[in-house]
N, C-alpha and C positions, 0 to 999 in steps of 0.2 A: 756554451757548453751543452745546453739543452738541445739546441739545433743539431749539434754533432751527434748526440745520443739518438735523436730521431733519424738522422742520416744512417747511422750504423744499423739501427733496427730495420730500416727500409732496405739497405744493401744486403743484410743477412737474409731477409725474406726473399730476396732475388738471387741468392746463391753466392754472394760476395762476402768474404770474411775480412778482407783488407782493401782499403780504397784510399785514394788521394782526393780529399775535398778540393774543389777548384774555385778560385775567386777570379772573376773576369775583370777586365779593365776597370780600374777604380782609382780612388785617391790613395796616397801612401798611408794616410791615417786609417783607412779601412783595411789595408793589407796588414798593418800592425795589430789591429783589433782581431783579425783572423789568426794571426800568429799567437796572440795572447790567449785566444779561445782554445787552440790546440794544446798550448802549454798547460793550461788549467785542466783541460780534459784528460791529458796524460797524468797530471798530478793527482787527479781524483780516481785514477785507475781505469779510465776509459779505454775500450778496446776497439780495434778495427781501423783506426786512422793511422795510415803509414807516414803521414806528413802532408804538407801543403803544396798544391800546384798553383802557381800564379800564371794566368793566361792573359797577357797584356800587362801594362799599356804600351810596351815597347814593340809595337807592331806597325804594320803599314795601313794607313787610313783607307787606302783604296780596296783593301780586303778585310775591312773591319767586321763585316756581317752585322750582328746586333750590338757590337761593342760601342761604347760611348765615344763619339768622335772627338769632342773637345778635351778629353783626358788622355788621348793617344799622343805620345811624344817620343823623341829620341832622348835617352837618358844621358846624364853626365856620369863620369866615373864615380863621383862623390855620391850621387843618388843611389847608384847600384851598390856601392860599398856600404852605405848606411843601412839599406834594406837587408842586405845579406848578413850584416853584423847583428841586426835586430832579430832576424829569423834564423840564426845559426842553429843547425840541428833540426829545424822544423821545416824549412823550405826544402823540398826534395826535387822539384821540377819547375822550370820556367819555360814558357812558350813565348818566343819572340820572333821578329822578322829579321833574318840575318843581313838583309840589305839596309836595315835601319840601325843595327848595332854593329860596331866595328869589332875587329878581332880582339882588341884589348878588353872590351867589355865581356865578350864571350869567354875569354880565357880567365878573367876574374871570377866569373860564375862557376866555371869548371873547377878551378882551384879550390872552391868551397865545397866540392864534392856534390854539386847539384847537376841533375840531368838537364842539358840544354836541348830544347826541342824547337824546330822551326814550324811556324804556323802563322796564319793571318798575314801571309807574305805574298808579295808580287815578284819575288826573286826570279830572275832568268835561270835557265839551265846552268849557265856558267857560274852565276852568283851562288846558286844553291849547292852546286858541286864543290866550289871552293870552301863554302862554310862546312860541308860534310868532311872535307879533308882537314879542316882546322878546328875540330872539336864539337860541332853540332852532330849529335849522335842519333836524334830521333826527329820524327815529323808528326805534328798533331793533326788529327782527323784528315787523313789522306784524301785528296781531291776537294775538300771543303775549305773555302776561304784561302785559296792560294792560286797562283798563276796556273792556267789550265794546261792540259796535255794536248798539244797540237803537233801535227806531223812535220811542221817546219819550225815551230817554236815550242820546244818540249817542256819548258817551264819546270817548276819544282817536281811535279809527278814524274816527269821523264828523268830528272836527276836522281830521284829516289830509286826508280826501277834500275837505272844503270849502275848505281853505286854498289860496291860489294858488301859494305858493312851497315849502312844506315838502316834504322828500323822505322816502322810507321804504324800508327794506330788507325783504326777505321771504325766508323759507326755503321753497324749492320742492321739498320732499321728499315731500309727500302725507301726512305725519304731523303736522307743525306747523301746516300750513294745507291744507285741502282744495284740490285742483287747480281746482275750479270757483270757489272764492273767490279764488284767484290770478288767474284769468281776469277776474273781476269787478273786482278791484283794478287790474289792468292797464288795463282799459277806462276806469276812473275817473281814474287817476293818470297814465297815459301815460308820459312820460319821467321822471316823479318817482318811479317805482318801480324799484328795482335789486335785484340778487341778492347774498345772502350765503350761506355754507354753515352757519355756526353749528356747525361740526364739532368734535367732541371725540374722544378715544380712551379705551380702557379704562385705568382707574387703580385702584390698590388702596392708594395711599399718600396722605397729606395729607388735606385736608378734603373733597375731592370723589371719591367712588368711582363712576365712570361704568362701567356695565355694558352691553355690546352686547345688545340684544333685537331680534332680526330685523335690520332695517336702520335702527335708531334706537338711541339711548342713553338709559338711565334711571339715576337716582341716588336711592337710597332709594325706589324705586317711582315717581318723578316723572320725566316726560320732561325730559331735561337737555341734549340736543344731537343733532345729526344725524350720519349717516354719509356725508354728501354729499361729493363733490368738486365743484369749480365746473363742470367739463364735464358732470357728472351733472345739476346744476341747469339748465344750458343745455338739455340734451337733454330733461329733463322739461318745460321751458317749450315746447319745440317739439312734442314728441310727445304730451304729456298735457294741456297747457294750450291748445295751438293758437296760440301766438304765432309770428309769422313768424321765420324763421331769422336774418335780419340783425338784427332787433330783439332777439331773445334774446341774441345776441352783444353788442349794445350795452349790455344790462342788466348784463353781466358785465365790461365794459371801459370804454366811453366814459363812462357815467353815474357809476360809482364814481370814476373819475379826476377828473371834473368836481367831484364833491362834496368830494373831498379836496384840491382845488386843484392837482392835478398834470397837468391836461389839456394843458399846453403841452409835456410830455415823454413822457407815457404814455397808453395807452388807444386809440391809433389807429395805423394804418399810414400814416405821413405824413412827408414830408421834414422833417428836424430833430428828429423824435421818436426815442426809443430803439427799436432793433430787437429788442424782446423779443417774439418771435413763437411762437405755438403752432400746430403743424401737425396737422391733423385728417384722418382718412381719410373715405371716403364714408359711413361709418356713424357719424360724429362721435366717433370714438375718437382720443385723443391719440397 
């Protein structure tokens, strides 16, 4: 609970009022502890946490990045059902590799009103497209930890670009994705592209030892997360990508709220919505 309070304070200082704390590939015991923490945080009146995002372990080992290889696996229906039942109302998003999880698993997650996002995946164009047509609605950190975009093998990025509905998050820090590629993706996806920070902090305990290297984080020498705040991502989109100011703001507010199904109460300054406002100076600082 204390960790969630610190995260909320950090996010608020960076311009974010609501966020999904993310737990990367780990044991089911750790997932349950994260669920318990959010449940208790809400019980104590904690603000800002919209629910839990589980990223892994149902991913492709070949695109694991900094995720722990020996914990990555294809789940059974029973494993999925038990986790969803334990985290009912708290798990809001799961990132998985669609070539690792069959349609029955994906449909089970969707019927629990959880956003299914493809990521850490080596899916081909056809595999990705099929998954998008069958319930996978989003893609986690476009271009990172997925099959690459190639002119003869289009991979998952090509499937995202070609698909009319699927949405994609992107990390606009200049390390995970070149700013020129962010610009290209924005032109191709328009309102289907939104911002995430994918931010971590230095850790020396547990399975993940993130170390700050310049303005990014590495784990065992592998790029493992950003040092972004959301306002930094917005400023990068404006000043380094060339996206219009109002559109960069929408990428951090309106579009994520829409994707998570909370657009009727969050994401806009509008009558009837929550007045969770971030005030910025003329230099875009909170």
